[in-house]
N, C-alpha and C positions, 0 to 999 in steps of 0.2 A: 651620679657618682659611679665610677667604674671600679668598685672595690670588690672583694670576694663576695660571692653570690649567696652566702649563708651556709654553704657546704664547707665541711672541714676537709682539708686535703693538702697535699704537697704538689706544687706545680713547678715545672722547670722547662727551660728552653735554651738551646745552645745559641750563643752570641758570637758571630764571627768577629765582630769588633773587639770584644773582650777576650776572645780566644779561650772561652770557658762558658759554663752555663750560668744562667741567672735562675735561682731557685728560691721559692718562698713557701712558707707554711701559713695556712689560713685556718682560723677557727671561727665559725660563724661569719660575721661581717668584718672581722679584724685580721690583719696581717700580723702574725706573731714572730716570724723570723724571715730573714732574707739573707742569702749567701751567694757566693760565686764559686761553686765547686768545679773541679775539672771533669767530674762525672756526676750525673744526678743520682739521687737515691732511687732505689727500685720502686716501681709503682707510681711514679710521678706522671702527671698529665701535662701536656704542652699546650693545652687549649684553655686559655684564660684571657679575659680582656685586659687585666693588669700586665700580663706578659706582652700583649700587643702594644700597650702604652710604653712599656720599657723599651721595646724594640724601636718605637718611633723616637723616643728620647735619645737613644743611642745613635740614631740616624740624624739627629740634629733638631728635632722638634722640641721647642721649649716646653718643659713640664716640670713643675716643682713638686708634684704629687701631694700637695697640701690637702686635697680632698680624700686621700686614701686613709681609712681608719686603721690606726696602729694599736695593737694590744700590747702594751709594755708590761712585762712581768719582771721589773727591776725595782730595787729599793727606791723609796721616795726621793732621796737626795739625787740619785742618778736620773730619775725621771725628770726632775726639774731642769737638770742640765740638758738632757736630750730634747725636752720641749723647747728650751731656748735655742738650741741648734736648729730646730725645725723652722724657726722664725727667720733664719738667714735666707734671703731670696735667691732664686735661680740666678746664676751668673755673678753673684757677689761672694766675697769671702769675709771671714772674721778671724780674729786671733783667739787663743785660749783666754787671754785677759778680757777681751770683749765679751766672750761667752760667760765668763764669771760675772761680769757686770750686769749681764742680762738675766742672770739666774737669781731668783729670790734666795735670801739668806747666805749668799756667798760674797766674799770680799776679794776683789781682784788684786789687792795688795798682799794678801795672805798666801804664802807658799802652799799650805795645806789645802786651801780652796782651789788653787790652780791645779794641784795634783788631783783633786777630786774631779775636776773637769776632764783632765786627761784620762783618768780611770773610767769615767762614764763614756767617753768617746771610744776608748779601746774595747769596751764591753757592749757597744751599741748592737742590739740584736737585729736591727733593720737598716743597715747602711743603704744609701740611696734615698729611701723614704724619709729617714732622718739623716740629712746630708752631711755626715761628718767629713766628707771630702772637701767641704767648703771652709773648714777650719784649717787654715794654712800651716799653723805651727803645732798642730795636735795630731795624735795618732788617729788612724781610721781603723775600723774593724774589718774593712775590706782589704784584700791583699794589695800590697803596694802598687803592682802593675795596674790593677783595676782602679785604685784610687786615682792614679795619674790619668788614666783614660777618662774617668768621670770628670776630672778637673778640665781636661782638654775639651770634652763635649761642651762644657759651659764657658770655655774661653778663659779659664782661671790659670 
């Protein structure tokens, strides 16, 4: 498994395809944040196996990142939604309603539950690793241009 090495740190690398950086924070063996800034934070390193995998993914290599350990620090209800989103396979998409059906304790016919799914998607701390770009009618925590490029990589 090519996840963070056990060291804490912030890693970033510029992506020509995205026209911005891919940056993630790691604590131990867990990725705790992932973002797409126009400029990386000071003190980042661009040498990490996960950044290599992301580069390969953006170049068309199929990778669902299922084996990357994510450290979610979100409320339990949001965690359940994000865990359901992580089950949507590479190259496939789902709707907010489908995600609600996949999430324990949510009812896809209840507007409040659908709103809870949208809220969890918008607050996703690790887009790409939890592929909110695969939820076609929900918000993504990635910038819109990045979301569209991630969808394009997967043929969505």
